[in-house]
C-alpha positions in Angstrom: -2.8 0.9 11.2 -2.4 2.3 7.7 1.2 2.3 5.8 2.1 4.2 3.2 4.7 2.4 1.0 6.5 4.5 -1.7 8.7 2.8 -4.0 11.1 4.3 -6.5 11.8 1.9 -9.4 15.4 1.2 -10.7 17.1 1.7 -14.0 15.1 -1.5 -15.5 12.1 -0.6 -13.6 9.7 -0.5 -16.5 10.6 -3.5 -18.2 10.6 -5.6 -15.2 7.3 -4.1 -14.3 5.9 -5.6 -17.5 7.5 -8.9 -16.8 6.1 -9.2 -13.5 3.1 -7.1 -13.3 0.3 -9.7 -13.5 2.1 -11.6 -10.2 2.4 -8.2 -8.4 -1.1 -7.4 -9.2 -2.6 -11.0 -8.0 -0.2 -10.3 -4.7 -2.2 -7.1 -4.4 -5.7 -8.3 -5.0 -4.7 -10.7 -2.1 -5.0 -7.6 0.4 -8.0 -6.0 -1.5 -9.8 -5.9 2.2 -6.7 -4.2 3.5 -5.7 -1.9 0.8 -7.1 1.7 0.7 -5.1 2.4 -2.5 -2.5 1.5 -5.1 -0.9 2.6 -8.1 2.1 3.3 -10.0 3.7 6.8 -10.0 4.6 8.4 -13.2 7.2 10.1 -15.3 6.8 13.2 -17.4 5.8 10.6 -20.2 3.1 9.4 -17.8 5.2 6.0 -17.5 5.5 4.3 -14.3 8.3 5.4 -12.4 7.5 3.9 -9.0 4.6 2.8 -7.1 2.3 4.1 -4.1 0.3 2.2 -1.7 -1.8 2.6 1.4 -2.6 -0.6 3.1 -3.9 -1.9 6.8 -1.1 -3.7 8.7 -1.0 -4.6 12.1 2.6 -2.9 12.5 5.9 -1.9 10.6 7.2 -5.4 10.6 4.4 -6.9 8.8 4.4 -4.1 6.4 8.1 -4.6 5.8 7.6 -8.4 5.2 4.5 -7.5 2.8 7.2 -5.6 0.8 9.8 -8.0 1.0 7.5 -10.5 -0.6 6.1 -8.5 -3.1 6.9 -9.8 -6.8 8.2 -6.1 -8.0 10.7 -6.4 -5.2 11.8 -10.0 -5.9 12.4 -9.0 -9.4 14.2 -5.9 -8.6 11.8 -3.6 -9.6 12.6 -0.8 -7.1 15.5 0.7 -6.1 14.3 2.4 -3.0 11.3 1.8 -1.0 10.3 3.9 2.1 7.4 2.6 4.6 5.8 5.2 6.7 2.8 5.1 9.4 -0.3 6.9 8.1 -3.3 8.2 9.6 -6.2 9.2 7.0 -8.2 12.6 8.1 -10.1 13.3 5.0 -12.4 12.3 3.6 -14.0 11.9 7.0 -16.9 9.6 6.2 -16.4 5.8 5.5 -16.4 5.3 2.1 -17.1 1.7 0.5 -13.6 1.1 0.3 -13.5 1.7 4.0 -16.2 -0.7 4.7 -15.7 -2.6 8.1 -13.9 0.4 9.4 -15.1 2.9 11.9 -13.8 6.6 12.7 -11.6 6.7 15.9 -12.4 10.5 16.7 -9.8 10.5 19.5 -6.9 9.6 17.1 -8.2 10.9 13.8 -8.1 7.4 12.0 -9.9 4.7 10.6 -9.7 1.3 12.5 -11.0 -2.1 11.7 -14.2 -2.9 13.3 -12.7 -6.1 14.5 -9.7 -4.4 16.6 -12.0 -2.2 18.6 -11.6 -4.4 21.6 -8.2 -3.9 21.6 -7.9 -0.3 22.0 
C-alpha cells in the first residue's frame, strides 16, 4: 500500500538539508522500486521547506521505521512529519514508474504483482 510522507522543515532545515542531502538521496535511491515520487516542497523563494514522498510499504509501522531511519530525520531537518495511507486513482494506466504493479479495480489502487496471492 502506498503511504504519503509529508514533512515540514524546522528552523535550520535548509542548512541541514544541504549538509545531509547526499545521505538522504542515497537512502531514497535504495527504495527506487517502491518509490512513486519524492521531492521537496518549496517556499515562496522556491527554496525547500519540507518534503513529500509517496512510497509503497507493507504497513504503517514500516513507513514509520523508514521515516525514523531517514538521514534527514536523524539530522533534525524536520520539525513535523505526517504519514498517511494513500490510494492512487489517477493516472489509471500503469506508467513505467509503476512497472511490477497492477490496478486493483475493486479498491481503485495499484498492487504489487508479487502480492496478488495475498488479496
